[in-house]
N, C-alpha and C positions, 0 to 999 in steps of 0.2 A: 582285168578287173571283174571277171565273172565270179570269182570266188571271194575276192577281197572287196569289201565295200569301200566306196569313195567317201572319205571323211571330209565334211564340209564345215567351214567356219563362217558364221553369219555375222556381218558387220553392218549395223544400221543404228542411227540414233533414235529411231522410233521403235519402242518395245512391241507395239502392235504389228509392225511390219515383220520384225524378227519372229514373232509368234506365228504369223501366217506362213512365212518361209519354212519354219521348223515343221509345221503341219504338213507342208508339201513333201519335205524330205522324209518324214516319218512314214509316208504312204508308199515310199519307193524301196523295193527290196535291195537295190544295189547301192544305197546311200545311207549315211548316218551322220548325225549332228556331232561335230567335233567340239563345238563351243560357240559362244556368242560374245559380241563386243559392241559397245555403244558409241565408240569413236575410234579414230585412227590410232591413237596412242594405246588404247586397250587392245586393238587388233594386233599390233606388233607384239605386245606382251603375250597375248593368247597364242599367237603363232609359235612363240618360243616354247610355250608349255604343252601345246596340243599337237603341233606339227601336222596340220591338216593337208590334205591333197589339193583341195580347191578352196579358195576364199571368195565368197560373194561379198563384194565391197561397194557400199554406198559411197558417194563422192562428196556430197555436201554435208559435213558434220562439224560439230564443235571440237575444240581442243586441238585436234589434228585432222585435217581433211583427208578424204580418201585418196587423192592423188599423191600427197606426201606419204601416206601410209603405204600405198602401193609401191612407191619407189623404195621405201625403207625395207619392206618385206622382200621385194624382188632382188634388191642388192644383197641381202643377207641370206635368203633362201631361194635362189633362182629356180629350184625344182618345184616350188609351190606355184600352182596355177591361180591367177587372179582374174576373176570375172567382175567387171564393173557393172553394177546394177543400180540405176539411178533414174530419177524423173526428168533429168535434164539432158538434152541432146544438142547443146550448142557446140560449134566447131572447136573452140579453144579448149573446152573441157574434154571433148573426145580425144583430141590430139594429145593433150596433156596426160590423160590416163594411159593412152597407148605408149607414149614415149616413156612413161614411168615404169612400164612393164606389164600392164594389163594385157592378158591374152585375148579377152573378149569384152564387148561393150553392149550391154542390153538396156533397153528402156523398160521401166517397171510395168508397162502395159502388156508385156509378154505373157503368154499363157503358161500354165504350170507345165505342160508338155514341152513347150519351147525352152523353158528354164531348165528342165531336167536334161533335155538334149544338149544344151549349152554346157552344163556341168560335166556331162559325160564326154563331150568333145574336148573340153579343157583338160580333163584328166588324161585324155589320150593325146594331148598336144595339138589339138585342132582348134583354131580360132573361130569365134562366132560373132557376127555383128547384126544387130537388129536392122530391119529394112530402113527404118528412119535414119539410122546412123550411117549406113552405106550411102543413102541419098545425100546426107549432109557432106560427106567426104567427096562425093562426086560433084557436088555444086561448087566446092572450093577448089576448082581446077587450077593447077599451076603447071606451066611449061608443057602444054599439051602435045607439042611437036617433038619433045625430047624422047628418045628411045632408050637411053641409058646403055646403048650398045649391047643389048641382049640378043643372043642368038635365037634362031627360030625354036630350037628345043627348049631354051630357057624361058621364052615367052609361053610356050605350051605348058611347061611345068608351073609357071607363075599363074597361068589361067586356072589350072587345077587347084593350086593353093587357094586362090580366091574362091573357088568352089567348095572349099572346106575339106579337101582331101589331105590325108596324112601321107607320109612317105611310102608306107606299105600299099596304100590304095593307089597312089600314083604309079608305083612300080608295076602293079597288076594291070592298071589301065594301059600303060605304055609298053608292057611286056619287056621290062628291063629289070636289072637287079636293084635291090634297095640301096646298095652302096653307090650305084650310078646316080640314082635319084638324089641321094644325100650330097654327092659331089656337085650336081647341078644346082640344088637348093643353096648350097654354100656360095656358089658363084653368083647366084641371083641376089642374095643378101649383100654380098660384097659390092656388086655393081650398083645396086640401089642405095648403098650407103646406110643400110639399116642393120640392126642386130637381132631382130626377131621376125618370125613368120607373120605375126600380127601387124607389125609395122610395114612389112612388105605388102601385105594385102591392102592396108590403108593407103599406102602410096600408089599402088596400082589402081585402086578405085579413084583416087583423087586426080591422077594424071591420065586416066583412061588408057593404061598401058595394055590392057587386054580387052577383048570383046566379050 
């Protein structure tokens, strides 16, 4: 992504919020505004026309909410990365967005630097969760004694996934090949019964599978 800018679609029903986010994007050399949408329905249409790399998605909007839009976009264009950016951090909304296909979940109180880092991480396939969101997921503990039959190596890799590392970073950290990491990540997702790294991270936090 060093030579190609990350194209970002802004989705929020408040024009002033979109304006502020656009100002942040315009100040960054590695990002550009792909378009804007005022609700989920507009977001789906905008994705079809602009093909953004990353979608910054508000969740509580009229016409079509952000969770429904996230699912529609993720189902049709799974290569697009969706970052939920909202004022609300309740457990049902968080889990709904992640299950719908959001890679990351941020509260709007994040700083411009944190937002930029989350967009870059999403473009690189790495999930980001605001500390408040991670705390909510940890409070909703389910089946704390269940291990999901993960091997020690799989637990180690899951821990690094929770830490935000991508496959290349994990391979470098463990001094193994990228294909080996990909194999283990696939096994982790299968054993946890999830389909994405973000869901795996959320489940690991919720059930305290890693330290």
